Short mmCIF file of the C-alpha atoms (twelve columns), coordinates in Angstrom:
data_MODEL
# 
_entry.id   MODEL 
# 
loop_
_atom_site.group_PDB 
_atom_site.id 
_atom_site.type_symbol 
_atom_site.label_atom_id 
_atom_site.label_alt_id 
_atom_site.label_comp_id 
_atom_site.label_asym_id 
_atom_site.label_seq_id 
_atom_site.Cartn_x 
_atom_site.Cartn_y 
_atom_site.Cartn_z 
_atom_site.pdbx_PDB_model_num 
ATOM 1   C CA . MET A 1   -64.025 -95.574  -31.695 1 
ATOM 2   C CA . LYS A 2   -66.715 -94.133  -33.973 1 
ATOM 3   C CA . LYS A 3   -64.636 -90.973  -34.386 1 
ATOM 4   C CA . LEU A 4   -61.583 -92.995  -35.394 1 
ATOM 5   C CA . VAL A 5   -63.573 -94.966  -37.988 1 
ATOM 6   C CA . PHE A 6   -65.088 -91.732  -39.290 1 
ATOM 7   C CA . VAL A 7   -61.651 -90.056  -39.582 1 
ATOM 8   C CA . LEU A 8   -60.145 -93.098  -41.353 1 
ATOM 9   C CA . ALA A 9   -63.094 -93.297  -43.753 1 
ATOM 10  C CA . PHE A 10  -62.869 -89.570  -44.482 1 
ATOM 11  C CA . CYS A 11  -59.090 -89.774  -45.100 1 
ATOM 12  C CA . THR A 12  -59.507 -92.771  -47.388 1 
ATOM 13  C CA . LEU A 13  -62.246 -91.080  -49.419 1 
ATOM 14  C CA . SER A 14  -60.213 -87.874  -49.655 1 
ATOM 15  C CA . ILE A 15  -57.144 -89.720  -50.901 1 
ATOM 16  C CA . VAL A 16  -59.138 -91.735  -53.437 1 
ATOM 17  C CA . SER A 17  -61.001 -88.722  -54.806 1 
ATOM 18  C CA . PHE A 18  -57.834 -86.582  -54.918 1 
ATOM 19  C CA . SER A 19  -55.828 -89.253  -56.717 1 
ATOM 20  C CA . GLN A 20  -58.497 -89.649  -59.386 1 
ATOM 21  C CA . GLN A 21  -58.028 -86.034  -60.496 1 
ATOM 22  C CA . PHE A 22  -54.656 -86.790  -62.119 1 
ATOM 23  C CA . GLN A 23  -54.140 -88.589  -65.389 1 
ATOM 24  C CA . SER A 24  -51.229 -90.923  -65.856 1 
ATOM 25  C CA . GLY A 25  -48.537 -89.975  -68.352 1 
ATOM 26  C CA . ARG A 26  -49.830 -92.669  -70.656 1 
ATOM 27  C CA . GLN A 27  -53.345 -91.199  -70.615 1 
ATOM 28  C CA . LYS A 28  -52.036 -87.678  -71.244 1 
ATOM 29  C CA . HIS A 29  -49.764 -88.577  -74.156 1 
ATOM 30  C CA . ASP A 30  -51.857 -91.259  -75.839 1 
ATOM 31  C CA . GLY A 31  -54.726 -88.771  -76.226 1 
ATOM 32  C CA . LYS A 32  -52.604 -86.482  -78.406 1 
ATOM 33  C CA . PRO A 33  -52.498 -86.773  -82.205 1 
ATOM 34  C CA . ALA A 34  -49.640 -88.645  -83.872 1 
ATOM 35  C CA . MET A 35  -47.143 -86.708  -85.983 1 
ATOM 36  C CA . PHE A 36  -45.108 -89.432  -87.686 1 
ATOM 37  C CA . ASN A 37  -47.830 -91.724  -89.080 1 
ATOM 38  C CA . ALA A 38  -46.870 -90.796  -92.638 1 
ATOM 39  C CA . VAL A 39  -43.318 -92.174  -92.312 1 
ATOM 40  C CA . ALA A 40  -42.129 -95.750  -91.823 1 
ATOM 41  C CA . SER A 41  -41.772 -96.957  -88.254 1 
ATOM 42  C CA . ARG A 42  -38.089 -97.670  -88.936 1 
ATOM 43  C CA . PHE A 43  -35.831 -96.101  -91.565 1 
ATOM 44  C CA . ALA A 44  -32.212 -95.151  -92.139 1 
ATOM 45  C CA . PRO A 45  -31.199 -91.482  -92.185 1 
ATOM 46  C CA . SER A 46  -29.953 -90.050  -95.471 1 
ATOM 47  C CA . GLN A 47  -26.231 -90.395  -96.170 1 
ATOM 48  C CA . ASN A 48  -25.317 -86.778  -95.272 1 
ATOM 49  C CA . PHE A 49  -27.898 -86.195  -92.538 1 
ATOM 50  C CA . ILE A 50  -25.638 -86.556  -89.480 1 
ATOM 51  C CA . SER A 51  -22.784 -84.505  -90.937 1 
ATOM 52  C CA . ASP A 52  -25.221 -81.782  -92.085 1 
ATOM 53  C CA . VAL A 53  -26.580 -81.468  -88.538 1 
ATOM 54  C CA . MET A 54  -23.218 -81.611  -86.777 1 
ATOM 55  C CA . ASN A 55  -21.719 -78.974  -89.125 1 
ATOM 56  C CA . ALA A 56  -24.603 -76.524  -88.630 1 
ATOM 57  C CA . ARG A 57  -23.993 -73.144  -87.008 1 
ATOM 58  C CA . LEU A 58  -26.018 -71.432  -84.290 1 
ATOM 59  C CA . ASN A 59  -29.083 -69.549  -85.649 1 
ATOM 60  C CA . GLN A 60  -28.565 -71.077  -89.107 1 
ATOM 61  C CA . LYS A 61  -31.702 -71.824  -91.084 1 
ATOM 62  C CA . ILE A 62  -31.435 -75.411  -92.228 1 
ATOM 63  C CA . ASP A 63  -33.314 -77.722  -94.600 1 
ATOM 64  C CA . LEU A 64  -32.370 -81.344  -93.898 1 
ATOM 65  C CA . VAL A 65  -33.203 -84.452  -95.874 1 
ATOM 66  C CA . VAL A 66  -33.855 -86.898  -93.030 1 
ATOM 67  C CA . THR A 67  -34.582 -89.695  -95.511 1 
ATOM 68  C CA . ASN A 68  -36.145 -89.903  -98.985 1 
ATOM 69  C CA . GLY A 69  -39.484 -88.100  -98.823 1 
ATOM 70  C CA . PHE A 70  -38.997 -86.674  -95.305 1 
ATOM 71  C CA . ARG A 71  -37.465 -83.237  -94.715 1 
ATOM 72  C CA . PHE A 72  -36.871 -81.215  -91.564 1 
ATOM 73  C CA . LYS A 73  -36.793 -77.438  -91.952 1 
ATOM 74  C CA . GLY A 74  -35.777 -75.360  -88.980 1 
ATOM 75  C CA . GLU A 75  -33.368 -73.064  -87.211 1 
ATOM 76  C CA . VAL A 76  -30.431 -74.162  -85.061 1 
ATOM 77  C CA . SER A 77  -31.397 -72.959  -81.583 1 
ATOM 78  C CA . ALA A 78  -28.532 -74.432  -79.536 1 
ATOM 79  C CA . ILE A 79  -25.147 -76.078  -79.856 1 
ATOM 80  C CA . THR A 80  -23.901 -77.329  -76.503 1 
ATOM 81  C CA . SER A 81  -20.903 -79.185  -75.123 1 
ATOM 82  C CA . ASP A 82  -22.098 -80.028  -71.623 1 
ATOM 83  C CA . ALA A 83  -19.451 -82.666  -70.929 1 
ATOM 84  C CA . PRO A 84  -16.112 -83.712  -72.403 1 
ATOM 85  C CA . GLY A 85  -16.751 -85.668  -75.589 1 
ATOM 86  C CA . LEU A 86  -20.412 -84.628  -75.862 1 
ATOM 87  C CA . THR A 87  -21.766 -82.153  -78.417 1 
ATOM 88  C CA . THR A 88  -25.491 -81.634  -78.979 1 
ATOM 89  C CA . VAL A 89  -27.127 -79.682  -81.795 1 
ATOM 90  C CA . THR A 90  -30.772 -78.686  -81.273 1 
ATOM 91  C CA . ILE A 91  -32.963 -77.476  -84.131 1 
ATOM 92  C CA . GLN A 92  -36.474 -76.056  -83.802 1 
ATOM 93  C CA . SER A 93  -38.796 -76.693  -86.713 1 
ATOM 94  C CA . THR A 94  -40.063 -73.715  -88.678 1 
ATOM 95  C CA . ASP A 95  -42.752 -75.815  -90.433 1 
ATOM 96  C CA . ARG A 96  -44.232 -77.657  -87.457 1 
ATOM 97  C CA . PRO A 97  -44.545 -75.531  -84.303 1 
ATOM 98  C CA . GLY A 98  -43.230 -77.314  -81.213 1 
ATOM 99  C CA . LEU A 99  -41.214 -79.957  -83.090 1 
ATOM 100 C CA . ILE A 100 -37.581 -80.238  -82.012 1 
ATOM 101 C CA . LEU A 101 -34.726 -82.231  -83.549 1 
ATOM 102 C CA . SER A 102 -31.717 -82.927  -81.342 1 
ATOM 103 C CA . ILE A 103 -28.605 -84.889  -82.357 1 
ATOM 104 C CA . SER A 104 -25.774 -85.677  -79.935 1 
ATOM 105 C CA . LYS A 105 -22.251 -86.743  -80.837 1 
ATOM 106 C CA . ILE A 106 -20.585 -88.787  -78.116 1 
ATOM 107 C CA . THR A 107 -16.841 -89.490  -78.228 1 
ATOM 108 C CA . LEU A 108 -16.089 -92.478  -76.004 1 
ATOM 109 C CA . ALA A 109 -12.867 -93.182  -74.081 1 
ATOM 110 C CA . ASP A 110 -11.580 -95.421  -76.898 1 
ATOM 111 C CA . GLN A 111 -12.109 -92.460  -79.303 1 
ATOM 112 C CA . SER A 112 -15.016 -94.178  -81.064 1 
ATOM 113 C CA . ILE A 113 -17.947 -91.918  -81.919 1 
ATOM 114 C CA . THR A 114 -21.614 -92.626  -81.390 1 
ATOM 115 C CA . TYR A 115 -24.618 -90.502  -82.313 1 
ATOM 116 C CA . ARG A 116 -28.046 -90.284  -80.688 1 
ATOM 117 C CA . GLY A 117 -31.005 -88.373  -82.019 1 
ATOM 118 C CA . ILE A 118 -34.579 -87.493  -81.190 1 
ATOM 119 C CA . MET A 119 -37.460 -85.703  -82.906 1 
ATOM 120 C CA . ILE A 120 -40.203 -84.856  -80.457 1 
ATOM 121 C CA . SER A 121 -43.081 -82.446  -79.940 1 
ATOM 122 C CA . GLN A 122 -45.000 -81.788  -76.735 1 
ATOM 123 C CA . LYS A 123 -48.192 -81.648  -78.792 1 
ATOM 124 C CA . HIS A 124 -47.957 -85.178  -80.238 1 
ATOM 125 C CA . SER A 125 -48.118 -88.742  -78.957 1 
ATOM 126 C CA . ASP A 126 -45.277 -90.171  -81.018 1 
ATOM 127 C CA . MET A 127 -41.610 -89.412  -81.499 1 
ATOM 128 C CA . MET A 128 -38.642 -90.591  -83.541 1 
ATOM 129 C CA . MET A 129 -35.367 -91.812  -82.015 1 
ATOM 130 C CA . MET A 130 -32.155 -92.303  -83.963 1 
ATOM 131 C CA . GLU A 131 -30.297 -95.280  -82.564 1 
ATOM 132 C CA . LYS A 132 -27.294 -97.350  -83.567 1 
ATOM 133 C CA . ASP A 133 -27.985 -100.998 -84.303 1 
ATOM 134 C CA . PRO A 134 -25.599 -102.996 -82.079 1 
ATOM 135 C CA . VAL A 135 -25.241 -105.787 -84.655 1 
ATOM 136 C CA . THR A 136 -24.812 -103.890 -87.932 1 
ATOM 137 C CA . GLY A 137 -23.481 -100.600 -86.536 1 
ATOM 138 C CA . SER A 138 -25.821 -98.638  -88.805 1 
ATOM 139 C CA . TYR A 139 -28.146 -95.906  -87.574 1 
ATOM 140 C CA . ASN A 140 -31.924 -96.040  -87.862 1 
ATOM 141 C CA . TRP A 141 -34.786 -93.785  -86.930 1 
ATOM 142 C CA . ASN A 142 -37.370 -95.689  -84.882 1 
ATOM 143 C CA . ARG A 143 -40.893 -94.409  -84.199 1 
ATOM 144 C CA . LYS A 144 -41.930 -94.713  -80.555 1 
ATOM 145 C CA . GLN A 145 -44.845 -93.683  -78.387 1 
ATOM 146 C CA . VAL A 146 -43.911 -90.956  -75.903 1 
ATOM 147 C CA . SER A 147 -45.992 -92.676  -73.217 1 
ATOM 148 C CA . HIS A 148 -43.823 -95.793  -73.520 1 
ATOM 149 C CA . MET A 149 -40.636 -93.772  -72.998 1 
ATOM 150 C CA . ILE A 150 -41.643 -91.633  -70.000 1 
ATOM 151 C CA . ALA A 151 -42.311 -93.280  -66.663 1 
ATOM 152 C CA . ASP A 152 -45.461 -92.356  -64.732 1 
# 
C-alpha cells in the first residue's frame, strides 16, 4: 500500500511540475508589445482599399492607404484560390518585419460578395480584423487581442 501511495504521489507531482512549464496562449501573446496602439480601435478602410488589394499582382510592390493616416507598404507574396468563390491576396510588409495583410473575397451561392481581412504579426499582441457590419453592410477594421482570438 505504501508503494501505491508513493507511486501516485510521484505521478501527481510529476504531472503538476511538468504542466507548469508551459505558458497559456494568453500569457504568451499578452506579453508581446502592441503594434496598433497608434490607430483607432475601429475605423473604416479607405474608399479604394479593397479594390487596390484585390487588383494587385503577385510580387508587386504596393503602397496602400488603409485609412487616413495609416499606410501599409509591402509586397504581394501570394494570391490563392483554394476553393470555388474564394480568392485571397496576402501581402508581407516591407516596413514592419513579420507583419502580414491578408484580404479574402468570398462569392456566396447567391452571387453576393463578402470580404474578410486581417493584419497580424507573430511578434505583437494585437491584430486588426476587417469585418462587415451585419446591420449597415459597411466594412470596418477592428483592433483585437491575439490572445482573445486563439484558443488555449
